[in-house]
C-alpha positions in Angstrom: -25.1 -1.5 -15.0 -24.4 -4.9 -16.4 -21.1 -6.5 -15.2 -19.2 -7.9 -18.1 -15.6 -8.5 -16.8 -13.9 -8.7 -13.4 -10.4 -9.4 -12.2 -9.2 -11.8 -9.5 -5.8 -11.5 -7.9 -4.8 -14.6 -5.9 -2.3 -15.2 -3.1 0.0 -18.1 -3.6 -1.9 -20.3 -1.2 -3.7 -23.6 -1.8 -7.0 -22.5 -0.1 -7.0 -19.1 -1.8 -6.4 -20.8 -5.2 -9.2 -23.2 -4.5 -11.6 -20.4 -3.6 -10.6 -18.4 -6.6 -11.4 -21.3 -8.9 -14.9 -21.6 -7.3 -15.4 -17.8 -7.7 -14.2 -18.0 -11.3 -16.7 -20.7 -12.2 -19.5 -18.9 -10.3 -18.8 -15.7 -12.2 -18.6 -17.4 -15.6 -21.9 -19.1 -14.9 -23.3 -15.6 -14.8 -21.7 -14.8 -18.2 -19.0 -12.7 -16.7 -15.5 -12.8 -18.1 -12.8 -13.3 -15.6 -9.2 -12.2 -15.7 -6.9 -14.1 -13.3 -3.8 -12.4 -12.0 -1.4 -14.5 -9.8 0.4 -12.6 -7.2 4.1 -12.5 -7.9 6.6 -12.3 -5.0 8.1 -8.9 -4.2 11.2 -8.0 -6.3 14.3 -6.7 -4.7 14.9 -4.3 -7.6 12.1 -2.0 -8.7 13.3 -2.2 -12.3 12.7 -6.0 -12.3 9.1 -5.8 -11.3 6.1 -7.0 -13.3 5.0 -4.1 -15.5 1.7 -5.5 -16.7 -1.5 -3.6 -15.9 -5.1 -4.6 -15.4 -7.4 -4.4 -18.5 -9.2 -1.0 -18.4 -12.7 -2.5 -18.9 -12.7 -4.4 -15.6 -15.8 -3.7 -13.4 -13.8 -4.4 -10.3 -11.0 -6.5 -8.9 -11.4 -9.2 -6.1 -8.2 -9.8 -4.1 -8.0 -13.2 -2.3 -5.1 -12.9 0.1 -3.5 -10.7 2.7 -2.3 -7.1 2.7 0.7 -8.0 0.5 -1.5 -9.5 -2.2 -3.8 -6.4 -2.0 -0.8 -4.0 -2.4 0.3 -6.1 -5.4 -3.2 -5.8 -6.9 -3.2 -2.0 -6.4 0.0 -1.8 -8.4 -1.6 -3.9 -11.1 -4.6 -1.5 -11.3 -2.2 1.4 -11.6 -3.8 4.8 -12.2 -7.0 3.3 -13.5 -10.4 3.9 -11.8 -11.1 0.3 -11.0 -12.7 -0.5 -7.6 -11.0 -3.2 -5.5 -12.3 -5.6 -2.8 -10.0 -7.4 -0.4 -11.0 -10.9 0.9 -8.7 -12.0 3.7 -6.7 -15.2 3.3 -3.8 -14.5 5.5 -2.6 -13.1 8.8 -3.7 -9.9 10.5 -4.3 -7.3 7.8 -6.2 -4.0 7.5 -6.9 -3.8 3.8 -9.4 -6.7 3.4 -13.1 -5.6 3.5 -14.4 -9.1 4.2 -13.3 -12.7 5.0 -13.2 -16.0 3.1 -16.6 -17.3 4.6 -18.4 -14.2 3.2 -16.8 -14.2 -0.3 -19.9 -15.2 -2.3 -22.3 -13.0 -0.4 -19.9 -10.1 -0.8 -19.5 -10.9 -4.6 -23.3 -11.0 -5.0 -23.6 -7.5 -3.4 -20.9 -6.2 -5.7 -22.5 -7.6 -8.8 -25.8 -6.1 -7.7 -24.2 -2.7 -7.2 -24.9 -2.8 -3.5 -21.7 -1.2 -2.3 -19.9 2.1 -1.9 -16.3 3.0 -2.6 -13.9 4.8 -0.3 -11.2 6.9 -1.9 -7.8 6.2 -0.4 -4.9 8.6 -1.1 -1.7 7.3 -2.7 1.7 8.9 -2.7 3.6 9.7 -5.9 7.3 9.0 -5.4 10.0 10.2 -7.8 13.6 9.3 -7.5 16.3 11.3 -9.4 20.0 10.8 -9.7 22.1 13.7 -11.0 18.8 15.4 -11.8 17.7 12.6 -14.1 14.5 10.8 -13.1 15.1 7.1 -12.7 11.9 5.9 -10.9 8.4 7.2 -10.7 6.0 5.1 -8.6 2.8 5.3 -6.6 2.3 3.6 -3.3 -0.9 3.0 -1.2 0.8 2.4 2.1 4.3 3.8 2.4 7.9 4.2 1.2 10.6 3.0 3.6 14.2 3.9 3.8 16.1 1.1 5.6 19.7 0.6 6.4 21.3 -2.8 5.9 22.0 -5.1 8.9 25.7 -4.1 9.1 25.3 -0.5 8.1 25.8 2.4 10.4 22.9 4.7 11.2 21.4 6.3 8.2 21.6 10.1 8.1 18.5 11.3 6.2 18.1 15.0 5.3 14.4 15.9 5.1 12.8 18.9 3.6 9.2 20.0 3.6 8.2 22.3 0.7 11.9 22.9 0.2 12.4 24.1 3.7 14.9 22.1 5.7 13.2 20.1 8.5 15.9 18.0 10.1 18.5 15.2 9.5 17.1 12.0 10.9 19.9 9.8 12.4 18.1 6.5 12.6 17.8 2.9 11.3 15.5 4.3 8.7 12.5 6.5 7.8 8.9 5.8 6.8 6.7 8.1 4.8 3.1 6.8 4.9 -0.4 7.6 3.9 -3.3 7.4 6.4 -4.0 3.9 5.0 -0.3 3.0 5.6 -0.4 4.3 9.2 -1.5 0.8 10.4 1.3 -0.9 8.6 5.1 -0.6 9.3 4.7 2.9 10.7 2.5 1.6 13.5 5.1 -1.0 14.5 7.7 1.8 14.5 5.6 3.9 17.0 3.6 6.0 14.6 0.0 7.0 15.3 -3.1 5.5 13.6 -4.6 8.0 11.2 -8.2 7.6 9.9 -8.1 7.2 6.1 -10.3 10.3 5.7 -7.8 12.6 7.4 -5.8 14.5 4.7 -2.3 14.1 5.9 1.1 12.4 5.2 3.0 10.7 8.1 6.7 10.8 8.6 8.0 8.2 11.1 11.7 7.6 12.0 12.7 4.0 12.7 14.7 3.7 16.0 15.9 7.3 15.9 19.2 8.1 17.6 17.7 11.3 19.0 14.7 10.5 21.1 13.1 13.9 20.4 12.7 12.9 16.8 9.0 11.9 16.9 6.5 10.9 14.2 5.2 13.9 12.3 1.9 14.4 10.4 2.0 17.1 7.7 -0.7 18.4 5.3 -1.3 16.2 2.2 -0.6 19.4 0.1 3.0 19.4 1.2 6.0 18.0 -0.8 8.7 16.0 0.9 12.3 15.9 -0.3 14.7 13.4 1.1 18.5 13.0 0.6 21.1 11.0 2.3 24.2 12.5 3.7 27.5 11.8 2.0 29.2 8.4 2.1 25.9 6.5 2.7 26.0 2.9 1.7 23.8 -0.3 2.1 20.6 1.8 2.1 17.4 0.5 0.5 14.3 2.4 -0.5 11.2 0.1 -0.7 7.8 0.9 -2.3 4.8 -0.6 -0.4 7.1 -3.5 0.5 6.8 -4.8 -3.0 10.0 -3.6 -4.7 13.2 -1.9 -3.8 15.9 0.4 -5.0 19.4 0.8 -3.6 20.1 4.5 -2.9 23.0 6.7 -1.9 23.9 10.4 -1.5 23.5 10.9 -5.2 19.8 10.2 -5.2 17.0 12.6 -4.3 13.5 11.4 -3.4 10.5 13.6 -3.9 7.2 12.5 -2.3 3.8 14.1 -2.7 0.1 13.3 -2.8 -0.6 11.3 -5.9 -3.3 12.5 -8.4 -4.9 9.0 -8.6 -6.4 7.6 -5.4 -7.5 3.9 -5.2 -11.2 3.2 -4.8 -11.7 0.5 -2.1 -15.1 -1.2 -2.1 -17.0 -1.0 1.2 -19.9 -3.2 2.1 -22.9 -2.5 4.3 -22.4 -3.1 8.0 -18.6 -2.6 8.0 -17.2 0.1 10.2 -13.5 1.3 10.2 -13.3 1.5 14.0 -14.8 -2.0 14.5 -12.1 -3.4 12.2 -9.4 -1.3 14.0 -10.5 -2.5 17.4 -10.5 -6.2 16.2 -7.2 -6.0 14.5 -5.4 -4.3 17.4 -7.3 -6.4 20.0 -8.7 -3.4 21.8 -11.3 -4.1 24.5 -11.1 -7.9 23.8 -11.7 -7.6 20.1 -10.9 -10.7 18.0 -9.2 -10.8 14.6 
């Protein structure tokens, strides 16, 4: 298959921008069209976010940045079946497949079709208010319900397949994919779940009741979340990229999304080696 057009999403960083310029000229020397997408900062309001999408004829997308840039690129791809490759230009991150020094060798492998793709589940998140849908989003990592700095504990009614589970009294609640299990959920005490495990993770943030523990449910389940009455200063965030203020009048429905993201994997890379290095197990280095 002849590669005709690729996308590049760039972190707002001098070194990443310099490398992106080198990559752009290298690709164009091979008669490949390049679409550049600058990574925009996260928006507080979901309705203010950039609604542009990647051209459908892209062969792949290269992401030069950290996990935040990668998540932004995933939103740019949307529901399209465009493979994505992360190249790390940032702090500790789990989504990049390779590092800056290996950029051109990795790009050469991709152009020569010497790669595989790994399907990663996304969550479809719908928010309704008075039974009217106001937001419909997909996330690769997680949605997070967070209380404000001065707010009291959030009281979060949670249902699984319309069966009442519990009301979490906590600083917040995370609903994550296996990919997102190594993000905020991990910091909140949740387990690491291999991306191939078909589950959805529910992790309370600093729960008032210590018996409220992280829970893994089947990816076939539907989760419904509502806040108890008189809730204020509560924010729902989508992959840390955009947010929506919510109260007791909102209902959040979360289920497995129909369109996974296809992450490019290169020969010689192993998930557990990356995990050990990032978490510094057995002397691993980032």
